[in-house]
C-alpha positions in Angstrom: -49.7 43.9 -13.6 -52.4 43.1 -11.1 -50.0 42.6 -8.2 -48.2 45.9 -9.0 -51.4 47.8 -9.3 -52.5 46.5 -5.9 -49.3 47.7 -4.2 -48.8 51.2 -5.5 -46.1 53.1 -3.5 -44.7 50.0 -1.8 -41.3 50.8 -3.2 -41.1 53.6 -0.6 -41.3 51.2 2.3 -38.7 48.6 3.4 -40.1 45.1 3.6 -38.4 41.9 4.8 -38.9 38.3 3.7 -37.1 35.1 4.3 -36.1 32.6 1.7 -33.9 29.6 2.4 -31.5 30.8 5.1 -31.6 34.4 4.0 -33.3 37.5 5.4 -33.9 39.9 2.5 -34.4 43.7 3.1 -35.9 45.3 0.0 -37.1 48.9 -0.7 -35.9 52.4 -1.3 -33.6 53.1 1.6 -33.0 49.5 2.6 -29.2 50.2 2.8 -30.0 51.9 6.0 -30.7 48.5 7.6 -27.0 47.7 7.4 -26.0 49.6 10.6 -28.8 47.8 12.4 -27.6 44.4 11.2 -24.0 45.2 12.2 -25.1 46.4 15.6 -27.1 43.3 16.2 -24.5 40.8 14.9 -21.5 42.4 16.6 -18.7 41.2 14.4 -15.1 41.8 15.5 -13.4 41.9 12.1 -15.5 42.5 8.9 -14.2 41.3 5.6 -15.3 43.4 2.6 -15.5 41.9 -0.9 -15.8 44.3 -3.9 -14.6 45.2 -7.3 -12.0 47.9 -7.9 -14.2 51.0 -7.8 -17.9 50.6 -8.6 -18.8 50.0 -4.9 -17.9 53.7 -4.2 -20.3 55.1 -6.9 -23.8 54.4 -5.5 -23.6 55.3 -1.8 -23.4 51.8 -0.3 -19.7 52.2 0.7 -20.4 55.4 2.7 -23.1 53.6 4.8 -20.9 50.5 5.4 -17.8 52.5 6.4 -19.7 54.7 8.8 -21.5 51.7 10.4 -18.3 49.8 11.0 -16.5 52.9 12.3 -19.4 53.7 14.6 -19.2 50.2 16.1 -15.4 50.1 16.3 -15.2 47.1 13.9 -12.0 46.4 12.1 -12.3 46.3 8.3 -10.3 44.0 6.0 -11.0 44.9 2.4 -10.4 42.7 -0.7 -11.1 44.7 -4.0 -9.8 42.5 -6.8 -13.0 40.8 -7.9 -13.6 41.0 -11.7 -16.5 40.3 -13.9 -16.7 36.5 -13.9 -14.6 36.1 -10.7 -11.6 33.8 -10.8 -10.6 31.0 -8.5 -7.1 32.5 -8.0 -8.6 35.7 -6.5 -10.9 33.6 -4.3 -8.0 31.8 -2.8 -6.1 35.0 -2.3 -9.1 36.7 -0.6 -9.7 33.6 1.6 -6.0 33.7 2.8 -6.3 37.4 3.5 -9.4 37.0 5.6 -8.1 34.0 7.5 -4.8 35.7 8.3 -6.7 38.7 9.7 -9.2 36.6 11.7 -12.2 37.9 9.8 -15.4 36.6 11.5 -18.1 38.2 9.2 -18.1 39.2 5.5 -19.9 41.9 3.5 -20.1 41.9 -0.3 -21.0 45.1 -2.2 -21.8 44.7 -5.9 -23.6 42.5 -8.4 -23.3 38.8 -9.0 -19.5 38.7 -9.2 -18.6 40.1 -5.8 -21.5 38.3 -4.1 -20.7 34.9 -5.7 -17.0 35.4 -4.8 -17.9 36.2 -1.2 -20.1 33.1 -1.0 -17.2 30.9 -2.0 -14.8 32.7 0.3 -17.1 32.4 3.3 -17.4 28.7 2.7 -13.6 28.2 2.3 -13.0 30.0 5.5 -14.7 27.2 7.3 -12.5 24.6 5.6 -8.8 25.6 6.0 -6.5 23.8 3.6 -9.2 23.6 0.9 -9.0 25.8 -2.2 -11.6 27.1 -4.6 -10.8 24.3 -7.1 -11.9 21.7 -4.5 -15.3 23.3 -4.0 -15.9 24.0 -7.7 -15.1 20.4 -8.6 -17.3 19.1 -5.8 -14.5 17.1 -4.1 -16.2 17.4 -0.7 -19.6 18.4 0.7 -19.9 22.0 2.0 -22.2 22.5 5.0 -20.8 25.7 6.7 -19.9 29.2 5.9 -18.9 32.4 7.8 -21.9 34.7 8.0 -22.4 37.0 5.0 -24.2 40.2 4.3 -24.8 41.0 0.6 -25.5 44.5 -0.6 -26.8 43.9 -4.1 -26.2 46.7 -6.7 -27.6 45.1 -9.8 -31.0 43.6 -10.6 -30.6 40.2 -12.4 -28.5 37.6 -10.8 -30.8 36.6 -7.9 -27.7 35.4 -6.0 -28.6 37.4 -3.0 -31.4 35.0 -2.1 -30.2 31.6 -3.4 -27.6 28.9 -2.8 -25.7 29.1 -6.1 -22.5 30.8 -7.1 -20.4 30.9 -10.2 -16.6 31.2 -10.3 -14.2 30.6 -13.2 -11.4 28.1 -12.5 -8.2 29.8 -13.8 -5.3 28.5 -11.7 -5.6 24.7 -12.0 -6.5 22.5 -15.0 -8.6 23.7 -17.9 -10.4 27.0 -17.7 -13.9 26.2 -16.7 -16.9 28.2 -15.3 -19.0 25.9 -13.1 -22.1 26.9 -11.2 -22.2 25.3 -7.8 -25.0 25.0 -5.2 -24.6 24.6 -1.5 -26.8 25.0 1.5 -23.9 26.9 3.0 -24.1 29.6 0.3 -27.3 31.3 1.3 -26.4 34.7 2.6 -27.3 35.5 6.2 -28.7 39.0 5.2 -29.2 40.6 1.8 -30.1 44.2 1.0 -31.9 45.2 -2.2 -32.1 49.0 -2.3 -33.3 50.4 -5.6 -31.5 53.6 -4.9 -28.2 51.7 -5.5 -29.3 51.0 -9.1 -29.9 54.6 -10.1 -26.3 55.0 -11.4 -26.3 51.7 -13.3 -25.1 52.1 -16.9 -27.8 51.4 -19.4 -26.1 48.3 -20.7 -25.9 46.9 -17.1 -29.7 47.4 -16.8 -30.5 45.4 -19.9 -27.9 42.7 -19.2 -29.1 42.0 -15.6 -32.8 42.1 -16.7 -32.0 39.5 -19.3 -30.4 37.4 -16.6 -33.7 37.5 -14.7 -35.6 36.5 -17.8 -33.3 33.6 -18.5 -33.5 32.4 -14.9 -37.3 32.1 -15.0 -37.6 30.8 -18.6 -35.2 28.0 -17.9 -36.6 27.2 -14.4 -40.1 27.0 -15.9 -39.0 24.5 -18.5 -36.6 22.2 -16.9 -37.5 18.5 -16.3 -38.0 19.3 -12.6 -40.2 22.4 -13.2 -42.9 22.9 -10.7 -45.9 25.3 -10.0 -43.7 27.6 -7.9 -41.2 28.1 -10.8 -44.0 28.7 -13.3 -45.9 31.2 -11.1 -42.8 33.1 -10.4 -41.8 33.0 -14.0 -45.0 34.6 -15.3 -44.8 37.4 -12.7 -41.1 38.1 -13.3 -41.5 38.4 -17.1 -44.5 40.6 -16.6 -42.5 42.9 -14.3 -39.4 43.0 -16.6 -41.5 43.5 -19.8 -43.2 46.5 -18.2 -40.5 48.2 -16.1 -37.3 47.6 -18.2 -38.3 50.1 -20.9 -39.3 52.6 -18.2 -35.9 52.2 -16.4 -34.1 52.6 -19.8 -35.9 55.9 -20.4 -35.8 57.1 -16.8 -32.9 55.5 -14.9 -33.9 57.2 -11.6 -37.5 55.9 -11.6 -37.8 54.4 -8.2 -40.8 52.2 -9.0 -39.1 50.7 -12.1 -35.9 50.0 -10.2 -37.8 48.5 -7.3 -39.7 46.0 -9.4 -36.6 45.1 -11.5 -34.9 44.3 -8.1 -37.9 42.3 -7.0 -38.1 40.4 -10.3 -34.4 39.5 -9.9 -34.9 38.2 -6.4 -38.0 36.1 -7.4 -36.1 34.8 -10.4 -33.3 33.7 -8.1 -35.9 31.8 -6.0 -37.4 30.2 -9.1 -34.1 28.6 -10.3 -33.2 27.7 -6.7 -36.2 25.4 -6.8 -36.1 24.1 -10.4 -32.5 24.7 -11.7 -31.5 25.9 -15.2 -30.7 24.3 -18.5 -29.5 25.2 -22.0 -28.9 29.0 -22.0 -26.8 29.1 -18.8 -25.0 25.8 -19.7 -23.9 27.3 -23.1 -23.1 30.8 -21.8 -20.6 29.6 -19.2 -18.1 28.2 -21.8 -18.4 31.5 -23.7 -17.4 33.4 -20.6 -14.6 30.9 -19.8 -13.1 31.8 -23.2 -13.8 35.5 -23.1 -13.5 36.4 -19.4 -14.9 40.0 -19.7 -18.1 38.9 -21.5 -21.0 40.2 -19.4 -23.1 37.3 -18.3 -26.4 38.8 -19.3 -25.1 39.8 -22.7 -24.0 36.2 -23.3 -27.4 34.9 -22.2 -29.2 37.3 -24.5 -27.1 36.3 -27.4 -28.1 32.6 -26.9 -31.7 32.8 -25.6 -33.6 33.3 -28.9 -32.1 30.1 -30.4 -32.8 28.3 -27.1 -36.4 29.4 -27.2 -36.6 28.1 -30.8 -35.7 24.6 -29.7 -37.6 24.5 -26.4 -40.9 26.1 -27.6 -42.0 23.1 -29.7 -41.6 20.7 -26.8 -43.4 22.9 -24.1 -45.5 25.4 -26.2 -48.1 26.1 -23.5 -45.6 26.8 -20.8 -43.4 28.9 -23.2 -46.5 30.9 -24.2 -47.4 31.5 -20.6 -44.0 32.7 -19.6 -43.2 34.8 -22.7 -46.7 36.2 -23.2 -46.0 39.5 -21.5 -43.3 40.2 -24.1 -45.0 38.6 -27.1 -48.8 38.9 -26.6 -51.5 36.7 -28.1 -49.6 33.5 -28.3 -51.6 30.4 -28.8 -49.1 27.9 -27.3 -48.8 26.1 -30.6 -45.5 24.4 -31.6 -45.6 26.1 -35.0 -45.1 29.5 -33.3 -41.5 28.6 -32.3 -39.6 30.4 -35.0 -41.8 33.5 -34.9 -41.5 33.7 -31.1 -37.7 33.4 -31.2 -37.4 36.1 -33.8 -39.8 38.5 -32.0 -37.9 37.9 -28.7 -34.6 38.7 -30.4 -36.2 41.9 -31.8 -37.4 42.8 -28.3 -33.9 42.4 -27.0 -32.5 44.6 -29.7 -35.1 47.3 -29.0 -34.1 47.3 -25.4 -30.4 47.6 -25.9 -29.1 44.1 -26.6 -28.7 43.5 -30.4 -25.4 41.6 -30.3 -24.8 38.1 -31.4 -21.8 35.8 -31.0 -20.0 37.1 -34.0 -20.2 40.7 -32.7 -18.4 39.9 -29.4 -15.4 38.0 -30.8 -16.6 34.4 -31.5 -16.1 32.5 -34.7 -17.7 29.3 -36.0 -14.4 27.4 -35.5 -14.8 28.1 -31.7 -18.0 26.0 -31.5 -16.4 22.5 -31.0 -14.2 23.9 -28.2 -17.3 25.5 -26.5 -19.3 22.3 -26.6 -16.3 20.4 -25.2 -16.0 22.9 -22.4 -19.7 22.5 -21.5 -19.2 18.7 -21.4 -16.2 19.1 -19.0 -17.6 21.7 -16.7 -18.8 20.3 -13.3 -22.5 20.7 -12.6 -23.3 21.9 -16.1 -22.4 18.5 -17.5 -24.0 16.3 -14.9 -26.8 18.5 -13.4 -28.0 21.2 -15.8 -27.8 19.7 -19.2 -29.5 16.5 -18.0 -32.6 18.5 -16.9 -32.9 20.2 -20.3 -36.4 19.6 -21.8 -34.7 18.8 -25.1 -32.0 16.1 -25.1 -28.7 18.0 -25.0 -26.9 16.2 -27.7 -23.7 17.6 -29.2 -25.6 18.3 -32.4 -28.2 20.4 -30.5 -25.6 22.4 -28.6 -23.5 23.1 -31.8 -26.7 24.1 -33.6 -27.6 26.7 -30.9 -24.1 28.2 -31.0 -24.1 28.2 -34.8 -27.5 29.9 -35.0 -26.5 32.4 -32.4 -23.6 33.7 -34.5 -25.9 36.0 -36.4 -29.5 37.4 -36.0 -32.2 34.8 -36.7 -34.0 37.0 -39.1 -31.9 38.0 -42.1 -32.2 41.8 -42.9 
């Protein structure tokens, strides 16, 4: 917590930093940068990507609407994005925006609206292509319509990186690939902790667990680097300290600020070092049960992933997980204990569920493994950088062990 202690009160100021091609505005009140951005960029027709109603609940919509009205900018709104956005809705949104000559896009929401908007803005530069083509990597994407993201959750990190996740539902088998493209960096992103104050408790834990998985995986891939390790340690420290505070006091500005910052840093970490087992195995789960929250699925799997990764990289795992489980020695023999304690910590903070609790059965496991093997990027990019060889036996074992709590009660 040394960094936090040196920056007391920083959440009350708005700071900017650049990562990739993105300018991030972060701090309490950062949403008020939106009118300045719009005034500077001068779009003629703004496309807006949201879910059905949540975008109206936190105050972001009021600022966006007034800014567009004040500048006389036409608004074209697409509001059909669901949890785990679908390729069919991406294609529908792209057509709507092209038909209405949209030249700039804003996304309000968490990972689902932002990821959807990333793919829409890319497709708008490639008329005739559909979401399936991008998600199956049939051509290289280099351009996108400019995008402003207004992030209303603290976990995905998508507001600062080049990745997006969309479920293919309208052509071929149902798959949930993660795709990276230089074109997918947003132009501007806004992280305003005020927009998190109304987040449901479950959303707070699910998104925080997404951050934790991003850095644990990025710190332990075969292409890990000092950047991903340093960010990983800081992110886990922030989440371990501020998640319980946010759970008890949802309107605590400092806690919300640092959960936002942790999410952004975690997004940078996996942008540099990728992900491996937990995300690779969660995506098939969400492809089967479309409304499964991403962070919940990750939390269900992560203890068993820790159990298999810890013996291979004990020093790194101890470094990253130390803020949650203190006094680790970094010895391979600690693996089971660490996995069980991590699972207990998740339950204490609001995520006790396992696969059996959310609708999965043991007979689903073969199908889930097959789906992981067939999903673009997961099969040929993420699983190959796992620190443990991703055999079918290993993947099945993680799923099987994740059906119930590790420690029998």
